[in-house]
N, C-alpha and C positions, 0 to 999 in steps of 0.2 A: 579456384576456394587460396592454394596457395600464394597464387599472384598477386593479389587483391591482399591478404594481411602485411604478404613483403610492403607495399605499394604504400598502405596506413601505414607501417612500420616504420616509413623511407620518409612520407609526408608530416606524419608527427615528429621526425629529427629536427626536418629541415625547415620548419614552422618554429617547432623552438629556438633555435640556430639564430633563422630572422624577426624572433617579435619575442624577445626572452623573456620568455617561459618566468622565471625565479618574481619578475615584477607582477605577477597578476597576480589581482583582487577584484575584492567586490566594488559594486559600484561607489564610492563616497572610497574604499583606498583607492582604483588608479589613480588618483591625485597626487596617495601616500605610500607606497607602495611598502607593505611586507614580505623581508623573503620568510620562505620556509624550505624546508628542507622536503615536501612531500609539493609534490608539483602532476598537475594534470595534465591529460590528454589534450592533446591540438586539433584543428581541424580546419579548411576553408571555407570551405561548403556544408557539410552536414555530419548526421552523430545522434549517435545509441549508444543511450546509459540503458545497462540489468545485467541481472544476477544470476545473466549462462551467460555466459560466451559467445555459442553457440548458434544462440535467439540472437544474440544481437548482430552477428556475420549475418543475418538475413534481414535482417533491417538496414544494413549500412548497402548492401548488395540492389537492396532498392529502388532506397534512394539512386544509386547509381546510376540504374537500371530506367532512369526520371522519375520515380515513384515521388509521392509527395508524404510527408510528415505522419497524417493516418493509415493512408495505403504499410508502411513501414511499418508504425507502429502495432496494426491489426495482422501482419503478417509476422512481429514478433509473438504478438499474447501466442496467436497460434502455437507459433513453433516450441513457443514456455511449455504448453502440455506436451509438450517429447521429452525437451529435453530437462525442464524442471518439474516432476510431473510431482512434490510434494504441495508447489506453492501450483503452478504453471494450472492453468483446466479445461478443458469443455460443462465440468462440471460444477461449478462452483456460479459467480456473479465480482461484479468491482464495478468500479467511478475509472468517470476518460474528463481528463477535463483537455477541450482544443481549444485553444489559438488562431483562428481565420487572417493569415498576415491583410489578405487585401480590401477585408470591410473592415478589419479590425476588431473585429466578434470574437469573445468568447463563447467558449458554450462547458454545458457542466454533463452529463450524460449517466447518467443514474440508470447500472443495470444489476442490482442488489437482489438476488433473489428474496421468494418470498413465500408467504405462508402456505400450505398449501390450505384450500378451502377449507378440510377437514380438520384441522388444525384447531385445538381449544386454550383454554389460559391453566389446564396444573395437567397439556400434554407430559412433561420433560419430569412428576414426579412423583416417587412412590407411595407405595398404597399408606403411608404415613405422614404422606402430604411433605418428606419432605422430596427436597431437589438430588435425584438423579443422578447420577454424572454417566452411568453407563447410555440409558438410553439415551439422553444429552452428547453425547458423542460417538457412541461406537452406533446406533441401532440407525434401521430405518426410520425411523422418529426422529430423524434429529436433522431431515435431510433437506433442506427447500428448496422450490420452485429451481434451476438454475437458471443465472442470467446472459453466461457468458458467448455465449452461440449468437443473441441476438441483439446482444453489445454493440459487438465484436465487426456485426455486421452492419447493422446501421451507419454505426459511427462509419465504415465505410461505405455507405450507398448514399451521405450526406453531406460528407467532406473528404472522400478520399477519388483516385483518380483512374484505379488500377480495379481491374475483374476479378472481382471472389476469390475466380476459377488460379488468375498469377500470385498474387499474395498467399493462399492458399500452399498451390505447393512444393514453392522448401517444406516446411510441415510434415506433408507424404512422402518425397523423399528423406525424410530421416529416423522418421516411425516407419516404411518399411521398410531402407537396405542397412537399418541401427546408427545406434550412438554408440563411441564407446563411453564406459564406465568412466563417469571423472571420482578423484576423490572423494568430492562434496560428496556427489550420491550416493555412496557406498557408504560416506559418517552418517549419511540421515539416514540410511540402516538400523537405528537402534535392536536393542533385543525388545522397546516394551513395541512397537511400529512394526518387527518382523510376527509378534505376539497379533496384531491385530489386523496386517492383510492379511494373516496367515489360515485366519479363519473362514473367510467368502474366497469357493473354488476359483472365482474366474483371478481374484488377488491375486487368488497362489500360481495360476495359469501366465498374469502380465510380466511379477516381481520376480519372481523363485527359476531359477532351474530343473529343466526336465525331471534333477537329483532331490526337488528342493529346497539347496544349499540359495545362496544371495552371492549376485552376480559378485565380481574384485575387481578393484581396479585396473582399467585397462580390455575388459573382455567386451565383447558388440552384442550388443539390447538394442535386441527388435520387437519391435511393437504391432504388426501386424493387424489386431483390430481394432488398435486405435488409425492405424493408416485406412483398413477400412471403414469408420465414419468417418474421419476425415475428408478422403470421397467423397460421400454422402452427400457430405454442406457443402462441399466448391460445387458436386456437382447439379445439388437438387436446393443450393441456400439452406438459410433457417427451417423451412416445412420440414426438410428433413429431420430433421431434431427436433422438433414440435408440435409435427402431426404424423411425422411419414415410421421411417422402421421404426428410427435406435427412440423413441415416442414409446414407441409398442413397447419396445425393451426394454428400459428405464420399467412403465409401468407393472407390465409381468414383474419384474424380479420386487417391488412396490406390494405385489398381492401378494404372491409369494412369504413374505416376507413381515407384513403387518402392517408395511409404510403408508402413504398419505396420497401421496401421489398422483392424481388419476389424468385421464386423453384431457380433460378440458381445465386441469389444472396447467398443462402444461400448452393448451391452444391459447388458451388466452391470455401470455407471462406477454407483456412487453413491456422493453426498455422505457426512460426517461429524458426528453432534454428538456434540464432543470438552466432556470437563473441562477448562475455564481452564486457566491457572500465574495462581498467584497468588505476591503481594509488598507488605513495605510500604517504606514513605518516608517516613520526617518523620511515623509518624503520620496516613501515605494510602497506604492501599490500591490496587497497584497488578491489573491482571486483563487477562490481553493471552492470544495463541494460542500454543498450545501446538506440536507437534512435526503432523506435520513442519516447519512456521516452526519458525526458530528465535529473531526476534523478540521474544516475551514473555520466554524464558529467560535470551536476554544481554543486554536490557534490563532485569529485574531483577536481574541478577547484576551488572552497572554499578553500578545504583543501591544496590546492596551495598558494592559495596566503597568508592561514596562516600560512603556512614552518615556515616559516622564523622570526617570530616573538614567542614568550617563551608565550605563552601562557596561561603554568603551569606556571610559574610561575609569570606570573601577578593576579593568582588568579580565582575561578571561582565562575561565573557571577561578576565580579569587575567591574567595571565602565569601563576600560582598552582593558578588554579581550571582553565583550560585540560592545565595541565600533568597536575597531578593528574589528571581525565579521562579525556585521552587514555592514562596507564597503565592504567587499569581498562578502557578501551578496549581496549590491545592485551593480556591477556589474555584477555577476554572473549571475540574473534577466535583464537585460536591453543585454545581452548578448543570453538570451534565447528567447529575444521577437523578433528575428532577426534572429535567424539562424537554429534553432529548428524545426524539421517537420517530416515525414514519409523519410525516404532517401531513398523510390522507386519513391521517386517524386521532393526530392528539395536536394543537396551535400549539406549535414550536416560536416560541420571541425572541427571531431572528433579530430583530433589529436593537431589540432593548439589551440580548447578550453582548452582539457587537459594537453597541453607542462608548462614544466614550464617555459620554460624561457618565458609562454605570461601571464602564470602568477605574473613570476618577475614586466612584462609592469606593470600590473595593477597595482603592488604594491609602483612603483615609484609614483603613483597620489593619493597614500593614505596618509591624516594627523594625527597623533595619535593627536590629539588634536584639531582638529576640521570636521565635518560630510561636506561629499559632497553632496548637494541635489541631486533630479534625473533629474534635470534641468542641472546640470554639467554633466551626467553622461549619454553614451547612447551608444549601440553597438561598442566594440572594432573590433579590424583586429585580428582576429584570423588565417590568414589566410593564413596570414604573416608568421606564425607559422608553418603551417601544414608539415605535411611528412605523503472528508472536510468528509466521509463515505464509504469509501473505508477498509478494511480491512488486514489486514496481518496477515502470522500467519509465524511461524519457526523448523522447526524440524529438529535434529538429534539423529542418531540412533546410534548401538554400533559401528558399525565399522567405522564408520568416514563421514556421506555419511553423505550430507549438505540439501538443502530445504529451499531458503531465497522464500516467493512466497504474493504478491500483487495482488489484484486482485476487484473488485467494477460494481455498477450499476451504476454511477456518485455521484450523490445524491443520499439521505438517500430516497430510494426506486425506486431510477429513476424514471420514464416515470408518476410513479404508476400505472399505465397497468400490470393485469394477464390479459394474453393469454388467451382465453376459453376453458374449459376441460385442460389447462397443471396442474395448481397452477405458472407458471411460472413467475414470474413478468421481464419487458424491461424494458433494457438500456434508456437514455436520455443524450448518451457522442458524439452521436453530437453538444454539448453544445461544447465540447474540442476542439473541433478545433478551427478556426475565423473567425466566420459568418460575422463578420465588420474589417477588417486589423486596428490596430489601437485601437478600442472598447473595453474593457473591459467583461472577458464572467463569468459564476455567481460565482467564486473566486477572481476576480479583475484580472486576467493577459490577458496581451494587446497582444494580435500574431501581426503576417504578413503576410506577402504571405508563406511564410513556413511555415504555416497553417492551409490556405487556403479551403474550402471546393473540394473536389474534386474528382468523384468516383470512388470505391477501395482504397481511400485514407487511414489511417490509424491516426488516431486524436493523438497531439504532449499526453501530459501524465505530472506528476510527480511524476509516483510512481517511487520509489525508493530499492524494495529490496536489499542487499548489502548482501553478506559473505564476512569480514575483515583478511587477512590471517599472520603469524606470523611463518617466517621462513620458510613458503612455505606449512607450515598446516595452517589448518582453527582457525579462533580464534572467532571469532563473527558472530554471523549470526542473522540482523534486518534487521525490514523494518515497516511501519508508512501508518494508510490514515491516512488527513487533505487534498487531493485539495492544492492546493499553496504550504502547511507549510510542506508536507513528506516531503522531500527536507534537509530543515532544521531543525528539528524531528531529523531523519539522524545526518543529520552533527554533531548537539550536545548530539546524549550518542555517538556514535567513538571519537570524540575530550573528554567529559566529562572521558571515560576509558585510554582512552592511552594517556593525556595529564595534564588531573587531578588523576588518581590511583582509580580511585571510581569502586567501586562494578557495575554490572552487576545494580542491583536492583537502585540504590541510583539513578546513570545516567540517571537510567528512570527517576525516581519520581524529579532530577531535574528541579524546576523552568526554562521553556523557551521564548525563543525570535524569531521574527524571522520582516527579512524586505524584501519583491518584487520585491525593487525599483519600481513601483508602485505602489498604489498610496506611497506617500511619506512619511512614518510610521515605527518608530520603534515597532511592537507589542511587551508585555511584556507580562506574565502572570500573576498570583499571586504569591510573595513571594521573592519578586525585595524587594531591599530599601529604605529606603523614601531616603537617600544620593548617594546611587545607582543611585536613577531618577533621583535625582536633576544633579547629573556629568553628564551624559549621556547630559541632556539637555543643561547646562553652553557648552559641545562640537555640541552643534549648532544637536544635534540626536532632529527626533520630536517626544516622546514619546505617544504614548496610550494605555493603559487599551488592553487588550484584552480575550476573554473567552478561554478556558486552547484548546495548541492545540499536537494534534498529540494523538498515541494513537502504543503507538513500542509494536513485542511482537520479546524477544530478548532471545539470549540461547549465549554463551560461554561453553569454552574448558578450563580446567580447568588439573592439576597437577591428581586431584582424580578422574576426570570426567567430570559433565556439573555443570555450576552453568545458572538461567532461571529467567529472570522477564520476569510480566507481567505489561503494564501501567495502574495503578493508576486510572487515569483522564478518565476511565471511569466503570461504572458498570459490569461484570458480566465476566472477563475476567480471562483467569485461567492457569498459565504456574504449568505443573505437564510431572512426570518421573518415572521409575521403574528403 
């Protein structure tokens, strides 16, 4: 491993010297390079960008051994369940975009969790009919039927080249032999999370030392129960999770604590391969996740609205460009509240929401000099045009195959509940439904009947794994965690590259902003000038300081090879290649 890291570092240095890293930029920026103090990692053959360094190195090693992007992505997904437990998982779900270079086809794999068969509309309300946060995030009622194991194994079966046992062995080794506690892991164990995890005996056994204290930076952390679960899955495939011993343990835990998931719920779970949503922005094709993710639709909708404005000429993060982008965000999130849900249960007007004509209609309502309030904006009529602790990683291999994958437990460490005898953390994805239409969830998002709880339904998500194409070839793979702020984080990375000619590292590091219609506030990261903030306020924007938003992991194809960047907003992320 040490030799591999040395070789990767050496290759990066040589590549930078040969190809002039400082001139890297987006597709349009290659003609007019824009120097930046932020420089991407470069590689000639394959690359992995993830939120955790050990998992990234697992993926790079799979690529070196001849595996393709999907082989590496599945290996990274299982490794993150060991090394990034606040988000990497076996007990959650997500979305994966896969581009096959040979046939030139792109697929969207939906392995989102589902509501158990016994789920009901009002199950997360208290006796007075109010939203009960404890039920929604920290109880067995909060758990949706997990999709991760089914989704990763489906991707490998359909698009991979290596065996399940081979791609899972690195994760098994990490769980058995132990990993050093990182600064990021130690910092993630906040008092609130420690309290939540401490409630459950199996969680205490997994996350705390024998004396009940938390692990310190540099200490070795082993996960024998999780290792055993990984071995079972490697040997028996997804049946071990959905029909075998692991399923039995999950169901027993549910029965003991009033949860709803049954053997039947697990046995009938299936991931779905869907057609992606597609749009165009300044001669670039945007390919992203369809419902039950809201990410792809509203990413395209916002880009459509922005396209008629010369965002690049206004200057990066200028008051003018931020204002217009913010207004686009407001309209998109208002539509999200009304129209988005599981397409098996609700007709989502995909074509209308992503149409250029609908965007033009919205654009006519945008004032360049004055912000509209949330009360002035409501869901539009796209039908007339019909015809936070998630994690993301991107992979591109030497053949041009691409994976953009986002998966989650929902909140950090999910429910905090570890299933006894498995080492597996359970999600709290039921909170992504509209527990009570019109009432905000944990991310402040308001939903309507389209996303109300129903048995077998998949909750709406903001996850936005995305691939951008130029001239029919993949240009950029990107995505982010961050709850409701995922979509706008991805939007800004794309705009920074296409509109502002930034290289992928500069596009990643640039300060971000976010508006989601309600609450009616423009949230901005540190890094905006006081003058810009004052100008935004004069336009009527209600500006609020914010914590850091998102954690994008992105890779671009370049004339010489690959350029990638991990977001500096969180510790421990790593982009590496060979």
